[in-house]
C-alpha positions in Angstrom: 0.0 0.0 0.0 1.6 3.3 -1.1 0.6 6.9 -1.5 -2.0 8.9 0.4 -2.7 6.6 3.3 -1.7 7.1 7.0 0.3 3.9 7.3 1.8 2.9 4.0 3.6 -0.4 3.7 3.1 -4.1 3.3 0.1 -5.9 4.8 -1.1 -9.4 5.2 -4.8 -9.2 4.5 -6.8 -12.0 6.0 -10.2 -12.9 4.6 -13.1 -11.6 6.7 -15.4 -14.0 8.5 -19.1 -13.9 8.4 -21.4 -16.2 10.3 -24.2 -17.6 8.1 -27.6 -17.8 9.9 -28.9 -21.3 10.4 -28.9 -24.2 12.7 -25.2 -25.0 12.0 -24.0 -21.4 12.4 -21.6 -22.0 9.5 -18.7 -19.5 9.0 -18.2 -18.2 5.5 -14.9 -16.5 4.5 -15.3 -13.3 2.5 -12.4 -12.5 0.2 -10.5 -9.3 1.2 -11.4 -6.2 -0.8 -9.7 -3.0 -1.5 -11.5 -0.8 1.0 -10.6 -3.3 3.8 -6.9 -3.0 2.9 -7.1 0.8 3.0 -8.7 0.6 6.5 -5.7 -1.5 7.6 -3.4 1.2 6.3 -5.0 3.8 8.5 -7.4 5.2 5.9 -7.0 7.8 3.2 -5.4 11.2 3.8 -7.2 14.5 3.0 -5.5 14.9 -0.4 -6.1 11.3 -1.6 -7.2 11.2 -5.2 -9.8 8.4 -4.8 -10.8 8.7 -8.5 -7.5 7.5 -9.8 -6.5 4.6 -7.5 -4.3 2.0 -9.2 -4.1 -1.7 -8.4 -0.9 -3.3 -9.9 -1.0 -7.0 -10.2 1.4 -9.5 -11.7 0.0 -12.2 -13.9 1.2 -15.8 -14.0 3.3 -15.1 -17.1 5.2 -12.3 -15.2 3.5 -9.4 -17.0 2.0 -6.6 -14.9 -1.6 -5.5 -15.1 -2.7 -2.1 -14.0 -6.3 -1.8 -12.9 -7.8 1.7 -12.7 -10.3 2.1 -9.8 -12.7 5.0 -9.0 -13.6 4.9 -5.4 -15.7 8.1 -5.7 -17.9 6.1 -8.1 -18.2 3.5 -5.3 -19.5 6.2 -2.9 -21.9 7.7 -5.4 -23.4 4.6 -7.0 -22.5 1.8 -4.6 -20.8 -0.1 -7.6 -19.2 -3.0 -5.7 -17.0 -3.7 -8.8 -14.9 -0.7 -7.7 -14.2 -2.4 -4.4 -12.0 -5.0 -6.1 -11.1 -8.4 -4.6 -7.4 -8.5 -3.7 -4.9 -11.2 -4.6 -1.6 -12.0 -3.1 1.2 -9.7 -4.3 -1.2 -6.8 -5.3 0.1 -3.3 -4.9 -2.3 -0.4 -4.3 -1.3 3.1 -5.3 -3.4 6.0 -4.0 -2.1 9.2 -5.7 -2.2 12.8 -4.5 -4.9 15.1 -5.8 -4.1 18.6 -7.0 -7.1 19.9 -5.0 -10.2 18.6 -3.3 -13.6 20.3 -3.8 -15.0 21.3 -0.4 -18.3 19.5 -1.1 -16.5 16.2 -1.2 -15.0 16.4 2.2 -18.0 15.2 4.2 -18.8 12.1 2.0 -15.1 11.1 2.1 -15.0 11.5 5.9 -18.0 9.1 6.1 -16.6 6.5 3.8 -15.7 3.1 5.0 -12.1 3.7 3.9 -11.7 6.9 5.8 -9.7 7.0 9.1 -11.6 5.8 12.2 -10.5 8.9 14.1 -8.8 12.2 13.5 -6.5 14.4 15.5 -7.2 18.1 16.4 -5.4 20.4 18.8 -7.3 22.3 21.4 -5.0 24.9 23.1 -5.3 27.7 25.6 -7.8 27.9 28.4 -9.4 24.5 28.5 -9.0 21.9 31.3 -7.0 19.4 29.2 -5.2 21.3 26.4 -3.3 19.4 23.7 -3.9 16.9 20.9 -7.0 14.9 21.1 -8.4 12.0 19.0 -12.0 12.4 18.0 -14.3 10.6 15.6 -14.8 12.0 12.1 -17.6 14.6 11.7 -17.2 15.8 15.3 -18.5 19.4 15.6 -16.6 22.2 17.2 -18.6 22.2 20.5 -17.9 18.5 21.0 -14.2 19.0 20.3 -14.0 21.6 23.1 -15.8 19.3 25.5 -13.5 16.5 24.6 -10.6 18.7 25.8 -12.4 19.0 29.2 -14.4 22.1 28.3 -13.5 25.7 29.2 -11.5 26.6 32.2 -14.3 28.7 33.6 -12.0 30.9 35.7 -9.7 31.8 32.9 -11.3 31.3 29.5 -13.0 33.7 27.2 -16.0 31.5 26.8 -17.7 33.7 24.2 -15.4 33.4 21.2 -12.7 30.9 20.0 -10.4 31.0 17.1 -10.4 28.1 14.6 -7.2 27.6 12.5 -7.4 25.2 9.5 -4.8 24.0 7.1 -6.6 23.6 3.8 -5.8 20.9 1.2 -4.2 23.5 -1.1 -1.7 24.5 1.5 -3.4 27.8 2.6 -4.4 28.5 6.2 -7.6 30.0 7.3 -8.3 31.6 10.7 -11.7 32.7 11.9 -13.4 33.7 15.1 -16.5 31.7 16.1 -19.0 32.6 18.8 -19.6 29.6 21.1 -23.0 28.4 22.1 -23.0 24.8 23.4 -26.8 24.6 22.6 -26.1 25.4 18.9 -26.9 22.8 16.3 -24.2 21.9 13.7 -23.8 24.7 11.3 -20.9 25.9 9.2 -21.0 29.3 10.7 -21.4 28.7 14.5 -20.7 25.0 15.1 -18.7 23.6 12.2 -17.6 20.1 11.7 -13.9 19.8 12.7 -11.4 18.4 10.2 -8.1 16.6 10.7 -5.3 18.8 12.1 -7.6 21.7 13.0 -6.4 23.9 15.8 -8.9 25.4 18.3 -7.5 28.3 20.3 -9.3 29.3 23.5 -8.1 32.7 24.7 -8.0 34.2 28.1 -10.7 36.5 29.4 -9.9 40.1 30.2 -9.4 39.7 33.9 -7.1 36.7 33.5 -5.1 38.5 30.8 -4.7 41.6 33.1 -3.8 39.5 36.1 -1.2 37.5 34.1 0.3 40.8 32.8 0.6 42.2 36.2 2.2 39.0 37.5 4.7 39.1 34.7 5.6 42.8 35.5 5.8 42.6 39.3 7.3 39.1 39.7 10.9 40.3 38.9 10.4 43.2 41.3 9.3 40.9 44.1 12.3 38.7 43.4 14.7 41.7 43.5 13.1 42.9 46.8 13.6 39.5 48.4 17.2 39.5 47.2 17.9 43.0 48.7 16.2 42.0 52.0 18.4 38.9 52.2 21.6 41.1 52.2 20.0 43.6 54.7 20.0 40.7 57.2 23.8 40.7 57.1 24.0 44.5 57.3 21.8 44.5 60.4 24.2 42.0 62.0 
């Protein structure tokens, strides 16, 4: 497995087991398919060109066969022929797309060959800042709650900043008003994407207090230093 997957490399793909209903409870082996192998490799990356997947297969005479696969067609029509049955020695190549239309992001995130989870960063005034793993299609509000929610004493709970690296390499930054009762909308509670950064800033009182602490802490240290030597002068 090479190209735009999260864990490229060689995989031993074992046929899936399905139990057939009946008195005997017989087990039937399903041959491994392409989408199952992509799942094993961690799922597709955001810039995967799912329309131009290649499967390279060696025939018995030593010649190589290249099979073109359109996984977008699988998503749109359910054409199972695109989810090709794999054979030993197959190589799957998922190329990089020049760009990805925004309207395709959600269907790809819901696909069976998408990653089972994604990583976002929630930094600033939350209870557990840092990188978090969340399911695909998690909205902003749920992402904040997954990081422990706002630090109520320090956070500006009215507005956050969302920083997003777009597939074309550009970065967008926008301020979003937070309402935890808000339904999912692109404007007020958008679906998070892999590698998004959510920044929760300090409220006014916390910012002022931190600034004063920064200013006066060195003065306090200097005063303590001077008082230390005054003890020797008094003696």
